[in-house]
MOPAC internal coordinates of N, CA, C and O (Angstrom, degrees):
PM7 1SCF
backbone

  N    0.0000 0     0.00 0     0.00 0    0    0    0
  C    1.4550 1     0.00 0     0.00 0    1    0    0
  C    1.5236 1   107.20 1     0.00 0    2    1    0
  O    1.2310 1   119.61 1   -59.45 1    3    2    1
  N    1.3272 1   118.34 1   120.55 1    3    2    1
  C    1.4709 1   121.16 1   179.17 1    5    3    2
  C    1.5294 1   111.40 1   -60.91 1    6    5    3
  O    1.2310 1   121.29 1   -25.68 1    7    6    5
  N    1.3204 1   115.13 1   154.32 1    7    6    5
  C    1.4679 1   120.24 1  -177.74 1    9    7    6
  C    1.5325 1   112.02 1   -62.18 1   10    9    7
  O    1.2310 1   119.84 1   146.03 1   11   10    9
  N    1.3309 1   117.90 1   -33.97 1   11   10    9
  C    1.4732 1   119.80 1  -179.35 1   13   11   10
  C    1.5309 1   110.35 1   -65.48 1   14   13   11
  O    1.2310 1   120.30 1   141.58 1   15   14   13
  N    1.3381 1   117.03 1   -38.42 1   15   14   13
  C    1.4647 1   119.98 1   177.69 1   17   15   14
  C    1.5192 1   110.32 1   -67.33 1   18   17   15
  O    1.2310 1   121.13 1   140.40 1   19   18   17
  N    1.3474 1   115.43 1   -39.60 1   19   18   17
  C    1.4588 1   119.66 1   178.90 1   21   19   18
  C    1.5268 1   110.44 1   -65.45 1   22   21   19
  O    1.2310 1   120.53 1   139.27 1   23   22   21
  N    1.2995 1   116.59 1   -40.73 1   23   22   21
  C    1.4671 1   120.90 1   178.44 1   25   23   22
  C    1.5214 1   110.65 1   -61.32 1   26   25   23
  O    1.2310 1   120.46 1   135.86 1   27   26   25
  N    1.3220 1   116.73 1   -44.14 1   27   26   25
  C    1.4650 1   121.23 1   178.77 1   29   27   26
  C    1.5220 1   110.45 1   -62.29 1   30   29   27
  O    1.2310 1   120.65 1   136.89 1   31   30   29
  N    1.3241 1   116.36 1   -43.11 1   31   30   29
  C    1.4588 1   121.13 1   179.42 1   33   31   30
  C    1.5220 1   110.78 1   -61.83 1   34   33   31
  O    1.2310 1   120.14 1   136.49 1   35   34   33
  N    1.3267 1   117.33 1   -43.51 1   35   34   33
  C    1.4612 1   120.77 1  -179.69 1   37   35   34
  C    1.5258 1   111.60 1   -66.48 1   38   37   35
  O    1.2310 1   120.13 1   142.85 1   39   38   37
  N    1.3217 1   117.35 1   -37.15 1   39   38   37
  C    1.4639 1   120.80 1   178.21 1   41   39   38
  C    1.5247 1   111.40 1   -65.24 1   42   41   39
  O    1.2310 1   121.05 1   144.47 1   43   42   41
  N    1.3226 1   115.59 1   -35.53 1   43   42   41
  C    1.4585 1   119.99 1  -179.48 1   45   43   42
  C    1.5280 1   112.35 1   -74.75 1   46   45   43
  O    1.2310 1   120.07 1   164.91 1   47   46   45
  N    1.3203 1   117.46 1   -15.09 1   47   46   45
  C    1.4572 1   120.48 1  -176.65 1   49   47   46
  C    1.5248 1   113.06 1   -72.94 1   50   49   47
  O    1.2310 1   119.64 1   160.45 1   51   50   49
  N    1.2711 1   118.30 1   -19.55 1   51   50   49
  C    1.4536 1   117.05 1   178.94 1   53   51   50
  C    1.5017 1   113.71 1   143.48 1   54   53   51
  O    1.2310 1   120.96 1    53.23 1   55   54   53
  N    1.2976 1   115.76 1  -126.77 1   55   54   53
  C    1.4603 1   122.69 1  -170.00 1   57   55   54
  C    1.5289 1   113.33 1   -82.27 1   58   57   55
  O    1.2310 1   119.75 1  -137.95 1   59   58   57
  N    1.2897 1   118.08 1    42.05 1   59   58   57
  C    1.4565 1   120.13 1   176.94 1   61   59   58
  C    1.5222 1   106.81 1   -98.38 1   62   61   59
  O    1.2310 1   121.17 1   -60.02 1   63   62   61
  N    1.3160 1   115.36 1   119.98 1   63   62   61
  C    1.4610 1   120.66 1  -179.09 1   65   63   62
  C    1.5103 1   111.40 1   -92.20 1   66   65   63
  O    1.2310 1   121.03 1     3.40 1   67   66   65
  N    1.2932 1   115.64 1  -176.60 1   67   66   65
  C    1.4607 1   121.83 1  -178.44 1   69   67   66
  C    1.5075 1   113.32 1   -63.14 1   70   69   67
  O    1.2310 1   119.84 1   140.03 1   71   70   69
  N    1.3368 1   117.90 1   -39.97 1   71   70   69
  C    1.4672 1   121.15 1  -178.95 1   73   71   70
  C    1.5229 1   110.71 1   -66.69 1   74   73   71
  O    1.2310 1   120.57 1   135.93 1   75   74   73
  N    1.3243 1   116.51 1   -44.07 1   75   74   73
  C    1.4609 1   120.11 1   179.11 1   77   75   74
  C    1.5203 1   110.79 1   -63.73 1   78   77   75
  O    1.2310 1   121.30 1   138.69 1   79   78   77
  N    1.3420 1   115.13 1   -41.31 1   79   78   77
  C    1.4542 1   120.75 1   179.56 1   81   79   78
  C    1.5282 1   110.49 1   -62.79 1   82   81   79
  O    1.2310 1   120.62 1   139.12 1   83   82   81
  N    1.3205 1   116.42 1   -40.88 1   83   82   81
  C    1.4560 1   120.80 1   178.50 1   85   83   82
  C    1.5347 1   110.40 1   -63.63 1   86   85   83
  O    1.2310 1   120.34 1   137.05 1   87   86   85
  N    1.3253 1   116.96 1   -42.95 1   87   86   85
  C    1.4661 1   121.14 1   179.69 1   89   87   86
  C    1.5265 1   110.38 1   -62.81 1   90   89   87
  O    1.2310 1   120.43 1   134.49 1   91   90   89
  N    1.3311 1   116.78 1   -45.51 1   91   90   89
  C    1.4619 1   120.78 1   179.68 1   93   91   90
  C    1.5221 1   110.55 1   -62.66 1   94   93   91
  O    1.2310 1   120.44 1   137.89 1   95   94   93
  N    1.3223 1   116.76 1   -42.11 1   95   94   93
  C    1.4626 1   121.06 1  -179.80 1   97   95   94
  C    1.5269 1   110.77 1   -64.06 1   98   97   95
  O    1.2310 1   120.61 1   136.48 1   99   98   97
  N    1.3214 1   116.43 1   -43.52 1   99   98   97
  C    1.4689 1   120.33 1   179.67 1  101   99   98
  C    1.5257 1   110.17 1   -64.55 1  102  101   99
  O    1.2310 1   120.08 1   138.75 1  103  102  101
  N    1.3296 1   117.46 1   -41.25 1  103  102  101
  C    1.4630 1   120.34 1   179.18 1  105  103  102
  C    1.5213 1   111.42 1   -65.05 1  106  105  103
  O    1.2310 1   120.38 1   137.94 1  107  106  105
  N    1.3239 1   116.88 1   -42.06 1  107  106  105
  C    1.4621 1   119.92 1   177.40 1  109  107  106
  C    1.5203 1   111.40 1   -63.10 1  110  109  107
  O    1.2310 1   120.59 1   138.20 1  111  110  109
  N    1.3117 1   116.47 1   -41.80 1  111  110  109
  C    1.4575 1   120.63 1   178.07 1  113  111  110
  C    1.5352 1   110.70 1   -63.23 1  114  113  111
  O    1.2310 1   120.71 1   139.79 1  115  114  113
  N    1.3261 1   116.26 1   -40.21 1  115  114  113
  C    1.4709 1   120.47 1   178.25 1  117  115  114
  C    1.5277 1   110.27 1   -63.25 1  118  117  115
  O    1.2310 1   119.72 1   139.12 1  119  118  117
  N    1.3209 1   118.14 1   -40.88 1  119  118  117
  C    1.4678 1   121.40 1   178.22 1  121  119  118
  C    1.5225 1   111.32 1   -64.32 1  122  121  119
  O    1.2310 1   120.92 1   138.27 1  123  122  121
  N    1.3185 1   115.84 1   -41.73 1  123  122  121
  C    1.4627 1   120.09 1   179.38 1  125  123  122
  C    1.5217 1   110.16 1   -64.33 1  126  125  123
  O    1.2310 1   120.26 1   134.89 1  127  126  125
  N    1.3332 1   117.10 1   -45.11 1  127  126  125
  C    1.4629 1   120.75 1   179.71 1  129  127  126
  C    1.5283 1   111.63 1   -65.29 1  130  129  127
  O    1.2310 1   120.37 1   143.50 1  131  130  129
  N    1.3314 1   116.90 1   -36.50 1  131  130  129
  C    1.4708 1   119.99 1   177.86 1  133  131  130
  C    1.5273 1   110.15 1   -64.74 1  134  133  131
  O    1.2310 1   120.36 1   139.87 1  135  134  133
  N    1.3224 1   116.92 1   -40.13 1  135  134  133
  C    1.4578 1   120.21 1   177.22 1  137  135  134
  C    1.5089 1   112.23 1   -64.04 1  138  137  135
  O    1.2310 1   120.41 1   137.94 1  139  138  137
  N    1.3172 1   116.82 1   -42.06 1  139  138  137
  C    1.4651 1   120.90 1   178.17 1  141  139  138
  C    1.5186 1   110.29 1   -64.81 1  142  141  139
  O    1.2310 1   120.14 1   138.83 1  143  142  141
  N    1.3316 1   117.33 1   -41.17 1  143  142  141
  C    1.4681 1   121.35 1   179.31 1  145  143  142
  C    1.5248 1   111.00 1   -61.40 1  146  145  143
  O    1.2310 1   120.37 1   138.29 1  147  146  145
  N    1.3305 1   116.90 1   -41.71 1  147  146  145
  C    1.4661 1   119.84 1   178.98 1  149  147  146
  C    1.5247 1   111.42 1   -62.08 1  150  149  147
  O    1.2310 1   120.57 1   144.70 1  151  150  149
  N    1.3146 1   116.53 1   -35.30 1  151  150  149
  C    1.4577 1   119.47 1  -179.96 1  153  151  150
  C    1.5237 1   112.81 1   -74.47 1  154  153  151
  O    1.2310 1   120.43 1   147.15 1  155  154  153
  N    1.3267 1   116.78 1   -32.85 1  155  154  153
  C    1.4615 1   120.50 1  -172.81 1  157  155  154
  C    1.5182 1   115.36 1   -98.02 1  158  157  155
  O    1.2310 1   119.85 1   163.50 1  159  158  157
  N    1.3137 1   117.90 1   -16.50 1  159  158  157
  C    1.4711 1   118.49 1  -176.38 1  161  159  158
  C    1.5214 1   110.35 1   -68.41 1  162  161  159
  O    1.2310 1   120.69 1   -29.03 1  163  162  161
  N    1.3145 1   116.28 1   150.97 1  163  162  161
  C    1.4641 1   119.04 1  -179.58 1  165  163  162
  C    1.5339 1   110.12 1   -68.00 1  166  165  163
  O    1.2310 1   121.43 1   -31.86 1  167  166  165
  N    1.3046 1   114.88 1   148.14 1  167  166  165
  C    1.4645 1   120.08 1  -179.83 1  169  167  166
  C    1.5243 1   109.82 1   -68.90 1  170  169  167
  O    1.2310 1   121.05 1   -33.06 1  171  170  169
  N    1.3105 1   115.60 1   146.94 1  171  170  169
  C    1.4630 1   119.89 1   176.96 1  173  171  170
  C    1.5196 1   108.39 1   -75.92 1  174  173  171
  O    1.2310 1   121.12 1   -40.99 1  175  174  173
  N    1.3030 1   115.46 1   139.01 1  175  174  173
  C    1.4546 1   120.38 1   178.27 1  177  175  174
  C    1.5165 1   109.25 1   -80.90 1  178  177  175
  O    1.2310 1   121.37 1   -42.76 1  179  178  177
  N    1.3047 1   114.98 1   137.24 1  179  178  177
  C    1.4522 1   120.33 1   177.31 1  181  179  178
  C    1.5187 1   107.90 1   -94.63 1  182  181  179
  O    1.2310 1   121.18 1   -54.24 1  183  182  181
  N    1.3171 1   115.34 1   125.76 1  183  182  181
  C    1.4513 1   120.70 1   179.04 1  185  183  182
  C    1.5189 1   107.78 1  -109.67 1  186  185  183
  O    1.2310 1   121.25 1   -56.99 1  187  186  185
  N    1.3101 1   115.21 1   123.01 1  187  186  185
  C    1.4567 1   120.22 1   178.35 1  189  187  186
  C    1.5154 1   107.67 1  -104.51 1  190  189  187
  O    1.2310 1   121.50 1   -59.48 1  191  190  189
  N    1.3118 1   114.74 1   120.52 1  191  190  189
  C    1.4568 1   120.43 1   179.92 1  193  191  190
  C    1.5212 1   107.21 1  -102.16 1  194  193  191
  O    1.2310 1   121.19 1   -61.12 1  195  194  193
  N    1.3039 1   115.33 1   118.88 1  195  194  193
  C    1.4519 1   119.70 1  -179.71 1  197  195  194
  C    1.5223 1   108.41 1   -99.82 1  198  197  195
  O    1.2310 1   122.03 1   -57.20 1  199  198  197
  N    1.3110 1   113.71 1   122.80 1  199  198  197
  C    1.4544 1   118.74 1   178.96 1  201  199  198
  C    1.5243 1   109.21 1   -71.98 1  202  201  199
  O    1.2310 1   120.32 1   -45.17 1  203  202  201
  N    1.3179 1   117.00 1   134.83 1  203  202  201
  C    1.4598 1   118.16 1   178.30 1  205  203  202
  C    1.5287 1   109.30 1   -66.06 1  206  205  203
  O    1.2310 1   121.57 1   -45.19 1  207  206  205
  N    1.3023 1   114.60 1   134.81 1  207  206  205
  C    1.4629 1   117.69 1   179.88 1  209  207  206
  C    1.5241 1   108.96 1   -76.30 1  210  209  207
  O    1.2310 1   122.02 1   -28.79 1  211  210  209
  N    1.2985 1   113.74 1   151.21 1  211  210  209
  C    1.4622 1   119.13 1   179.52 1  213  211  210
  C    1.5286 1   108.12 1   -66.82 1  214  213  211
  O    1.2310 1   120.41 1   -44.53 1  215  214  213
  N    1.3003 1   116.81 1   135.47 1  215  214  213
  C    1.4610 1   118.71 1   179.93 1  217  215  214
  C    1.5333 1   110.27 1   -63.34 1  218  217  215
  O    1.2310 1   121.81 1   -41.93 1  219  218  217
  N    1.3205 1   114.15 1   138.07 1  219  218  217
  C    1.4587 1   119.32 1   179.19 1  221  219  218
  C    1.5214 1   107.53 1   -86.44 1  222  221  219
  O    1.2310 1   121.21 1   -52.81 1  223  222  221
  N    1.2981 1   115.28 1   127.19 1  223  222  221
  C    1.4594 1   118.45 1  -178.39 1  225  223  222
  C    1.5230 1   109.96 1   -79.23 1  226  225  223
  O    1.2310 1   121.15 1   -19.56 1  227  226  225
  N    1.2993 1   115.41 1   160.44 1  227  226  225
  C    1.4537 1   122.42 1   178.49 1  229  227  226
  C    1.5251 1   110.23 1   -60.45 1  230  229  227
  O    1.2310 1   120.90 1   138.74 1  231  230  229
  N    1.3150 1   115.88 1   -41.26 1  231  230  229
  C    1.4655 1   120.40 1   179.74 1  233  231  230
  C    1.5239 1   110.99 1   -63.54 1  234  233  231
  O    1.2310 1   120.30 1   139.61 1  235  234  233
  N    1.3358 1   117.04 1   -40.39 1  235  234  233
  C    1.4655 1   120.51 1   178.96 1  237  235  234
  C    1.5283 1   110.82 1   -63.28 1  238  237  235
  O    1.2310 1   120.59 1   136.92 1  239  238  237
  N    1.3338 1   116.48 1   -43.08 1  239  238  237
  C    1.4673 1   120.59 1   179.03 1  241  239  238
  C    1.5175 1   110.78 1   -61.25 1  242  241  239
  O    1.2310 1   120.50 1   133.91 1  243  242  241
  N    1.3256 1   116.65 1   -46.09 1  243  242  241
  C    1.4642 1   120.10 1  -179.61 1  245  243  242
  C    1.5236 1   111.39 1   -65.10 1  246  245  243
  O    1.2310 1   120.53 1   142.46 1  247  246  245
  N    1.3339 1   116.60 1   -37.54 1  247  246  245
  C    1.4644 1   120.38 1   178.28 1  249  247  246
  C    1.5254 1   110.92 1   -64.07 1  250  249  247
  O    1.2310 1   120.58 1   138.17 1  251  250  249
  N    1.3427 1   116.50 1   -41.83 1  251  250  249
  C    1.4686 1   120.04 1   177.60 1  253  251  250
  C    1.5261 1   110.95 1   -62.28 1  254  253  251
  O    1.2310 1   120.59 1   136.75 1  255  254  253
  N    1.3364 1   116.47 1   -43.25 1  255  254  253
  C    1.4610 1   119.87 1   178.21 1  257  255  254
  C    1.5248 1   111.28 1   -62.23 1  258  257  255
  O    1.2310 1   120.53 1   137.95 1  259  258  257
  N    1.3200 1   116.59 1   -42.05 1  259  258  257
  C    1.4686 1   121.21 1   179.02 1  261  259  258
  C    1.5272 1   110.60 1   -61.34 1  262  261  259
  O    1.2310 1   120.47 1   137.35 1  263  262  261
  N    1.3298 1   116.71 1   -42.65 1  263  262  261
  C    1.4661 1   121.04 1   179.14 1  265  263  262
  C    1.5295 1   110.97 1   -64.60 1  266  265  263
  O    1.2310 1   120.27 1   138.47 1  267  266  265
  N    1.3224 1   117.10 1   -41.53 1  267  266  265
  C    1.4675 1   120.45 1   178.03 1  269  267  266
  C    1.5279 1   111.09 1   -63.70 1  270  269  267
  O    1.2310 1   120.88 1   142.26 1  271  270  269
  N    1.3212 1   115.93 1   -37.74 1  271  270  269
  C    1.4683 1   120.55 1   177.73 1  273  271  270
  C    1.5354 1   110.42 1   -66.24 1  274  273  271
  O    1.2310 1   120.85 1   134.85 1  275  274  273
  N    1.3285 1   115.98 1   -45.15 1  275  274  273
  C    1.4670 1   120.23 1  -179.65 1  277  275  274
  C    1.5276 1   112.07 1   -65.69 1  278  277  275
  O    1.2310 1   120.15 1   149.37 1  279  278  277
  N    1.3221 1   117.31 1   -30.63 1  279  278  277
  C    1.4664 1   121.45 1   179.09 1  281  279  278
  C    1.5264 1   111.58 1   -80.54 1  282  281  279
  O    1.2310 1   120.17 1   171.05 1  283  282  281
  N    1.3206 1   117.28 1    -8.95 1  283  282  281
  C    1.4565 1   120.54 1   179.41 1  285  283  282
  C    1.5147 1   113.48 1    87.37 1  286  285  283
  O    1.2310 1   120.61 1  -171.37 1  287  286  285
  N    1.3112 1   116.44 1     8.63 1  287  286  285
  C    1.4653 1   119.73 1   178.68 1  289  287  286
  C    1.5242 1   110.08 1   -73.69 1  290  289  287
  O    1.2310 1   120.37 1   142.55 1  291  290  289
  N    1.3236 1   116.90 1   -37.45 1  291  290  289
  C    1.4549 1   122.29 1   178.65 1  293  291  290
  C    1.5269 1   109.57 1  -109.71 1  294  293  291
  O    1.2310 1   121.38 1   -36.88 1  295  294  293
  N    1.3255 1   114.96 1   143.12 1  295  294  293
  C    1.4649 1   119.34 1   172.86 1  297  295  294
  C    1.5253 1   107.56 1   -80.45 1  298  297  295
  O    1.2310 1   120.66 1    -9.11 1  299  298  297
  N    1.3230 1   116.34 1   170.89 1  299  298  297
  C    1.4640 1   120.41 1   179.31 1  301  299  298
  C    1.5288 1   109.90 1   -61.59 1  302  301  299
  O    1.2310 1   120.70 1   139.78 1  303  302  301
  N    1.3183 1   116.27 1   -40.22 1  303  302  301
  C    1.4668 1   119.69 1  -179.95 1  305  303  302
  C    1.5379 1   110.44 1   -66.44 1  306  305  303
  O    1.2310 1   120.02 1   135.12 1  307  306  305
  N    1.3266 1   117.56 1   -44.88 1  307  306  305
  C    1.4804 1   121.17 1   178.52 1  309  307  306
  C    1.5230 1   110.37 1   -62.12 1  310  309  307
  O    1.2310 1   120.95 1   140.13 1  311  310  309
  N    1.3319 1   115.78 1   -39.87 1  311  310  309
  C    1.4695 1   119.92 1   179.11 1  313  311  310
  C    1.5207 1   110.36 1   -60.65 1  314  313  311
  O    1.2310 1   120.40 1   133.84 1  315  314  313
  N    1.3346 1   116.85 1   -46.16 1  315  314  313
  C    1.4673 1   120.47 1  -179.51 1  317  315  314
  C    1.5266 1   111.88 1   -65.12 1  318  317  315
  O    1.2310 1   120.74 1   140.30 1  319  318  317
  N    1.3345 1   116.18 1   -39.70 1  319  318  317
  C    1.4666 1   119.35 1   178.78 1  321  319  318
  C    1.5294 1   111.43 1   -64.26 1  322  321  319
  O    1.2310 1   120.90 1   136.09 1  323  322  321
  N    1.3385 1   115.89 1   -43.91 1  323  322  321
  C    1.4661 1   119.50 1  -179.85 1  325  323  322
  C    1.5309 1   111.63 1   -68.35 1  326  325  323
  O    1.2310 1   121.25 1   144.78 1  327  326  325
  N    1.3069 1   115.21 1   -35.22 1  327  326  325
  C    1.4708 1   119.55 1   178.94 1  329  327  326
  C    1.5272 1   109.59 1   -64.96 1  330  329  327
  O    1.2310 1   120.23 1   138.73 1  331  330  329
  N    1.3362 1   117.16 1   -41.27 1  331  330  329
  C    1.4615 1   121.15 1   178.11 1  333  331  330
  C    1.5321 1   110.42 1   -63.59 1  334  333  331
  O    1.2310 1   121.36 1   139.84 1  335  334  333
  N    1.3661 1   115.01 1   -40.16 1  335  334  333
  C    1.4623 1   119.39 1   179.37 1  337  335  334
  C    1.5248 1   110.88 1   -62.24 1  338  337  335
  O    1.2310 1   120.79 1   137.45 1  339  338  337
  N    1.3181 1   116.10 1   -42.55 1  339  338  337
  C    1.4728 1   120.04 1  -177.67 1  341  339  338
  C    1.5300 1   110.74 1   -69.22 1  342  341  339
  O    1.2310 1   120.61 1   143.93 1  343  342  341
  N    1.3009 1   116.44 1   -36.07 1  343  342  341
  C    1.4763 1   120.50 1  -175.97 1  345  343  342
  C    1.5312 1   112.97 1   -78.39 1  346  345  343
  O    1.2310 1   119.37 1   170.42 1  347  346  345
  N    1.3188 1   118.81 1    -9.58 1  347  346  345
  C    1.4676 1   120.39 1   178.92 1  349  347  346
  C    1.4947 1   111.65 1   -70.50 1  350  349  347
  O    1.2310 1   120.10 1   180.00 1  351  350  349

């Protein structure tokens, strides 16, 4: 609905004077411009900050391998191979 039609409609409603009509028109225009701005503004860039992980110590790696071996997850041969890999 064009603003002139809206203005005419508001004037016909009753006790709305020129100042009130101007305020309503300005507010409607501001809402329309805000909507257009939201559609046209550039998108905000998302920045993902990855926290550096704590370095795993050699002792921690060997302890994990030992636990996996004791739990039966690793065979003796797999345990020795992984231990050699960690110690390199």
